[in-house]
C-alpha positions as CSV (number, residue, x, y, z in Angstrom):
1,M,21.8,-17.6,38.9
2,L,25.4,-18.4,39.1
3,A,26.2,-22.1,39.3
4,T,27.5,-21.7,42.8
5,S,24.4,-20.0,44.1
6,T,22.6,-21.6,47.0
7,L,19.4,-19.6,46.4
8,P,17.5,-22.3,44.5
9,D,18.0,-24.7,47.4
10,E,17.0,-22.1,50.0
11,L,13.8,-21.2,48.0
12,A,12.9,-24.8,47.6
13,A,13.3,-25.4,51.4
14,A,11.0,-22.4,52.0
15,G,8.3,-24.1,49.9
16,W,8.8,-22.5,46.5
17,R,8.3,-24.8,43.5
18,L,11.1,-24.0,41.2
19,T,11.2,-25.1,37.6
20,D,14.5,-25.3,35.6
21,A,14.2,-22.7,32.8
22,G,17.4,-23.5,31.1
23,K,20.8,-21.8,30.8
24,G,21.7,-18.3,29.8
25,E,24.3,-15.6,29.9
26,R,24.6,-12.5,32.0
27,R,26.9,-9.6,32.1
28,I,28.4,-9.4,35.6
29,P,30.3,-6.2,36.6
30,G,33.7,-6.9,38.0
31,S,33.8,-10.6,37.0
32,I,37.1,-10.1,35.1
33,E,40.0,-8.8,37.1
34,E,43.4,-7.9,35.7
35,R,46.4,-7.1,37.9
36,F,49.3,-4.9,36.7
37,V,52.8,-4.4,38.0
38,L,55.3,-1.8,37.2
39,G,57.7,-3.1,34.6
40,A,60.7,-1.6,32.8
41,E,60.6,2.2,32.5
42,R,57.8,2.2,35.0
43,A,55.2,1.0,32.5
44,L,52.2,-1.0,33.6
45,V,52.6,-4.7,32.6
46,L,50.0,-7.4,33.1
47,M,51.0,-9.5,36.1
48,T,51.9,-13.1,35.3
49,E,51.1,-16.1,37.5
50,G,53.6,-16.5,40.2
51,A,55.0,-12.9,40.0
52,T,56.3,-11.5,43.2
53,K,56.2,-7.8,42.4
54,T,53.8,-5.5,44.2
55,V,50.5,-5.0,42.4
56,A,50.4,-1.4,41.1
57,L,46.9,-1.4,39.6
58,V,43.8,-3.7,39.7
59,Q,41.4,-3.2,36.7
60,R,38.0,-4.8,36.8
61,H,35.8,-5.3,33.8
62,T,32.3,-6.6,33.0
63,G,32.3,-10.2,31.9
64,I,29.8,-12.6,30.4
65,V,29.1,-15.6,32.6
66,Q,27.0,-18.7,32.3
67,V,23.9,-18.8,34.6
68,K,21.1,-21.2,35.4
69,R,17.5,-19.9,35.1
70,Y,14.5,-20.9,37.1
71,S,10.9,-20.0,37.1
72,F,8.2,-20.3,39.7
73,P,4.4,-19.8,39.9
74,L,3.2,-16.6,41.4
75,T,0.3,-17.6,43.5
76,C,-1.8,-15.5,45.9
77,R,-0.1,-17.3,48.8
78,S,3.3,-16.3,47.5
79,I,2.1,-12.7,46.9
80,L,0.9,-12.5,50.4
81,A,4.3,-13.6,51.7
82,M,5.9,-10.7,49.8
83,S,4.3,-7.8,51.6
84,S,7.0,-5.3,50.9
85,P,7.0,-3.0,47.7
86,P,6.8,-3.6,44.9
87,F,5.0,-6.9,45.6
88,G,2.5,-5.3,48.0
89,E,0.9,-3.7,45.0
90,L,0.0,-7.2,43.7
91,L,-2.3,-7.9,46.7
92,G,-5.2,-6.5,44.7
93,L,-4.9,-9.5,42.4
94,C,-5.7,-11.8,45.3
95,A,-9.0,-10.1,46.3
């Protein structure tokens, strides 16, 4: 999860026992954004900080970001709480 995610706190508040599983990296689409303006001879030029020209093009790229990883036990109680597919198929494990 991204460092700014509130999901771990929300899951813990809902009764899930989360365990820190370390840090990792993920590729996130659109995490890098480049803005271009029209420069001399109408060529695209990377926009600099503080520029006042109108943005002509916004280009987004996939970037690698640092994430926190968590794990949690999958108990029959938690399986029963997740009745929608694909988790519903796991109900046979609790019989």
